[in-house]
C-alpha positions in Angstrom: 77.1 88.5 120.2 75.8 85.8 118.0 76.9 87.4 114.7 80.5 88.0 115.8 83.5 85.7 115.4 87.0 85.5 116.7 89.7 87.3 114.6 93.4 87.3 114.9 95.9 89.2 112.7 99.6 88.4 113.4 102.8 89.1 111.7 106.3 87.8 112.5 106.9 91.0 114.5 103.8 91.2 116.6 100.1 90.4 117.1 98.1 93.3 115.6 94.6 92.4 116.4 92.8 89.8 118.6 89.1 90.1 119.2 85.6 89.9 118.1 84.5 91.1 114.6 81.4 90.8 112.5 83.3 90.6 109.1 86.8 90.5 107.6 87.5 91.6 104.0 90.5 89.6 102.9 92.8 90.3 99.9 93.0 86.7 98.7 95.4 85.6 96.0 92.5 84.5 93.9 90.3 87.5 94.6 88.9 89.5 97.5 86.6 87.7 99.9 84.5 88.6 102.9 84.4 86.2 105.9 81.5 86.3 108.3 80.1 84.0 111.0 79.2 80.7 109.5 81.5 81.0 106.5 82.7 77.7 105.0 86.1 76.5 106.1 88.8 77.8 103.8 92.5 78.5 103.7 93.8 81.1 101.2 97.0 82.8 100.4 97.1 86.6 100.6 98.2 89.1 98.0 99.4 92.5 98.9 96.4 94.6 99.8 94.1 96.1 102.4 92.6 93.8 105.0 89.5 95.4 106.6 87.5 94.5 109.6 84.1 95.5 111.0 83.0 94.8 114.5 81.6 96.1 117.7 84.5 98.5 118.1 84.0 99.9 114.5 85.8 99.5 111.3 89.6 99.3 110.8 92.1 98.5 108.0 95.5 96.9 107.8 98.0 96.7 105.0 99.3 93.2 104.4 102.1 92.1 102.0 101.2 88.5 101.8 100.7 85.4 103.9 97.8 83.1 104.7 94.2 83.4 106.0 92.4 80.5 107.7 88.6 80.6 108.1 87.0 77.9 110.3 84.2 77.4 112.7 86.1 79.4 115.4 86.7 82.4 113.3 89.4 83.9 111.1 93.2 83.8 111.6 95.5 85.8 109.4 99.2 85.1 109.4 100.7 87.9 107.4 104.2 88.1 106.0 104.1 91.8 106.9 101.2 93.8 108.3 100.7 97.4 109.5 97.7 99.4 110.6 96.9 101.5 107.5 97.7 104.7 109.5 101.2 103.3 110.1 102.0 102.9 106.4 104.0 105.9 105.3 105.2 106.7 101.8 108.8 105.8 102.8 107.8 102.3 104.0 105.6 101.8 100.9 108.6 102.8 98.7 110.7 100.2 100.5 108.1 97.5 99.9 107.8 98.4 96.2 111.6 98.4 95.8 111.7 94.9 97.3 109.0 93.7 94.9 110.9 95.3 92.0 114.1 93.6 93.0 112.3 90.2 93.3 110.9 90.7 89.8 114.3 91.7 88.4 116.0 88.7 90.0 113.2 86.2 89.1 113.9 83.4 86.6 111.9 80.8 84.9 108.4 80.1 86.3 109.0 82.6 89.1 108.9 85.6 86.7 105.1 85.6 86.5 104.7 85.4 90.3 107.1 88.2 90.8 105.4 90.4 88.2 102.0 89.7 90.0 103.5 90.6 93.3 104.8 93.8 92.0 101.5 94.7 90.3 99.6 93.9 93.4 101.9 96.0 95.5 101.5 99.0 93.1 97.7 98.6 93.1 97.6 98.5 96.9 99.5 101.8 97.2 97.1 103.4 94.8 94.1 102.0 96.8 95.4 103.6 100.0 96.5 106.9 98.5 100.3 106.3 98.2 102.3 107.0 95.0 104.1 103.9 93.7 106.6 106.0 91.7 106.5 103.1 89.3 108.5 102.8 86.1 107.1 100.9 83.2 106.4 97.3 84.3 
């Protein structure tokens, strides 16, 4: 179909999606963006969030913890640090991800403190967005 584009979502563990989509909503580090056929070429880093796709097979969502997205004339490729289908994300897995972000924040020094605080805040916000309890202490 002319309005579709190629999409790939991969993590170090596996390829999660490879196929045709009409749009991809990406949690970019500088803000959310939607890529569709004809989008300008772009590379962005990802923040923890929900990556959503729409296409001939319907709509679907994936939880990502970070990584990169490349948009070009061929489509969109997302290389995620970690990625799971939204239905695979459990409260226990989410608690582990938040605990790792809290540990990174606690161990950060110098210029890395702000980045670690943003990572933790984004992780907590992602959980709230998908209906999981961050069990957060005061940040």
